[in-house]
Phi, psi and omega in degrees: 000132184284172181278131174243123181259125179265120185248121176260130182241129184292322178053045180293335180280355172075044175298130184286328182227066187295133174229152176257129176249126179222153183201162176242132178046241184262010180299155171292142180297143171258137186248129184236131175275161180296135178270351181172187180219153167222192184289349176276324181150196180295151182240133179237155176233129177231151186231079177287148180256130178077185178276098185232158170252128180222165180242154176206162179208177179240148182218163180267070180128178185252348184279169182296338180267007180294138180283111179274163173297160175303145182299338178299339185256014174301135183250139176252144179217141177243116190298330182296333181283348184256334191295292184053230177258011183260138174270336181230068178294150181246145174226158181235136185235107175294155176292150175049050182205142177275002188276141173239120185252144177269357173231153179291128181299145180294138175292151180274133179294152181293320180276156179280168177301317182295321178294326177289321187278326190306321182283353185292151182278092183282154174259140181298327186280351185257136175272116174259115189310128186232356183290125184076011183118160179288119188241340177067023181287149181100196175242103191246117179289146180248165184294336181268009177093347177283170177234130178259128181247144178209147179217133169274122174204101187284344185244004179287150173268321179214150178225134179236156177252126177233146181183186181296334183285341175232025177057034177056036185287128179259163188298335179298337180292336177050049175229181189290349180276353177291130180241111177255137178273151176267156185256130183229159170285128183231242181305133179057025178060026177261153180282076188232007180244138181239124191224151170201158172236130186233148180274322192281326180296152178212169180305135182100339177292148176261153184201163169213166171259139177252117186256133171248118179086149180076015181224166177297165180300324173033270185269015180091142178056032173052053173232152186205131171275130181234151172286137179299120178300337180260011182302133182280343181203148175251143182292166187297332181282103184290342177286331182264320181053048173292145171287155178235132177288129181237137175252095182292346182287348180286338180281134180258108183283148179233021184258024179304137180093354179291139175229141178292133179297154174300153184304316185295343182264359186285135173227109191264151179231108180282131192218133172255117188304309181298319185283339187292317185242006183304323183253014183270107185288347178278351178267141179307134190306317182292341182263353181295135181076004182248168176303322180296330178293316176296322178300323180298320179293323176297312183297324181282355176085018183301311184287327176294321177295319180292317176113353178290160180225010174226124172265111180264095185281128171295165193312135182239009177268170187301131173223159191278354187265149173290150178298139179183175185300335182254008179266102184270337180095009184268025175235071186291145170249350182201146187258338187259335188270130176292138183303123183301324185289350182260353180130193180269160178307321180292338175295317179291322176301316181295325178296312181296317179301312181295319178301315180298322179293341178255018175075023183246126170281157179229127174238151181251146177271120181246134181253097183251016180260332181205170172227157180293160181298338180265017183306144180279002177257356186293119176055031173270338180228090184282144173283320183207158182302330183289350179305325185291306183291334179272002180056040176266142186289345180105202193304322188278356190237154180203097179084198186226164172229172176298345187249350183157186183296132182286134175285135183283070186289352176275352182273128187305312183292328176292320175301314178304315181300312183290322178291321173306317181303314181295316180298322178300312181294324178292318186283311187271342179242358177060023179293155190262356180161195188212154164249125183258125186282139170044068182264011178302152183298344175294337188237334187222137179290126184284336172299321176294314183299316180295317177301317182295317177304312184294318182290322180290323178291329176287324181288321180223092180308135181085003181305138179276123180233116182240133177240128168276112188221082188242129354293153188299139177239139190281341187295333179285352175287343184053234180274006181104279186299326185256009178278184178281162170266132181248145168300126191269096181294327178303315179291310186301310185295319180297312183293320181297320179294318180293318182296321181267000178054053178181174182299152178223139177055041175065019177229150177273089183256004192268010175286115185275004185277349180229089183259352187301315180304323181283314186276336180264052174042036175053031184299324181273003182249305182207335188275158180242351183200153177300336178294342185278351189239139169241118183267137183201154173242000179205134171217182180298338183270355183232157174295152172294157178306317179298316182296319179294320182293330181296343177286349173257109187303328182292341183257357188276065175216157190302317183293315180296317182294325176294316179295320179297317178299319180291318178298319179300317179291320182297308184296327179296323184277339185256344181292151177293133185123193182254132180275150172222136173240157178265146180305131183099342179294331179292347176252002184057052184282152175263108181212131178285166179300149174065016169250122191241013174266128188264135176267126180267107187271147182234002181286163186296320181298316180295318179297320178296323179294317178300314182296321177294317179300317180298316180296320180294314181295318178292330175299316178298319182292328182281328190254117180301328182297340177266002181231038181293147181220149177160172179281334178198074185303331179292312180295329180278359178078013182278327182215148175258104185296326180294319178293322178297317180298316181295319179299313182292320177301315179298321181295315179297318181294321178297316181295320182294318180292332180290338179283000000 
């Protein structure tokens, strides 16, 4: 007896005389009338012979003039995936969709996701996702001890919750431990949110979502276990990457009264947690390279002695690489979970808490332009069935970058997700802002970046927003004062060339007679306000001043290298805008780009350099004249740029002659 496939069609568009048209390769279409109806819609029966791949669509009639569905909704089916031990397998086909489901799609609840969620007893310390509306995504503990779970998935037919609390029970078990989520209207009023509230799960339990439909064949019958994109923590087994329920309300904060410093007063210190203390013998051995190691330096007053007031942490979310000198963290696989190798989530909370008690703001580096090839979002939310054969990452991705698959930041729901991520870190970890990696329009949609700046500033007034946008583009400056701060390439390239006394980055930037574009906050180049620029001569992406200078043989001696390091620190602290130094710059370290393990020097010259750097930084903090701010301080009579240029030129010439 041959295989008969029973096809259920939703017919939401209301075809009066629905027929199914199906064909193989170049065959003429075969037209089938409905064999019956049920509460889902008309039912068709087709009998393909053998293991074949065929296509089908629906039309309003059987004739050649019958109006077919749009070609975007052509459906592909492979009979071998349906047969199994069944002679009459059933499939379900939603209207205006290319998806074919092996389970009947879940009905949409009458109330919206927001209407379902709003009455729940929320905790003040927990971030319940609100961007684009209240969505309840993630695993969110409630005030009554229950846990509310939510997942955005626009193409799933059914979603189940599996975890340690129900012994990872799947629906085939057909017992009371099976947990199925209900489907609600969510973002853009579409049926794309899956929600449930459960009594038995608790903090520390592991979990995943089990998706039926809208995913690759993967585990058979188009079902797939996925890591929660909003998971607050990932379990220790990196091969499984189960989400872990976290209760952020258990941490007791002590930073009451903390306020973010004004933009003009910010002095940033770029820091990689593993590399910062890995080689510091004064740090407890078990804490070296860990969050706790950095905390020891905060507690000991290291940053207060130096004088900086912003810790700019390089990425701290999950990435696939082992910690090491070349692991920068810019290959994220997940956006919400704190990196397991750096400690527990409460360790990072404690670091931020302690930093605030010591007068230090903390910002996180977020990579929203691409994800690593091992990302936990790859093909978990497919746009269309062809995403798999076309090797497309699915809903969250759009194109490529030099570093990996480009995140679709122009997509409204993806924007909601990424902005939710930032609000979560601000709310549950009290971070003061972010540096966003590679925001140039080649990699990131600027409509999204501008929306994000505005929403984060509304969510946390005074939030620090830094964009790496190279080469610099003026649109992210907004009106100037309220725009983002950008890493100032105009300043960096000019200063690096002057310091090494030769061309830098394939441009002749070493002419010292025109310093105004660099020192006057690139106002005539791209910036609109001193708030828009962060001046630096070293970051994780560039060689240290000493390392760059060593490429000039005439400068490769101890005295010259010491002077170059001091000049680099000096110009960074006196230029209009906000200064940033890289960890180790206070010791004038020799380190190439993209190496993030810091050498802790103990020789007299290095110690003298640190003490000089500290005096310089504190000088900037004490004197208002070194922290001038405005859209055009020269026109406003606050500063004479020509005198500043002459002063700096004379200083450079004196230093050069001294060599």
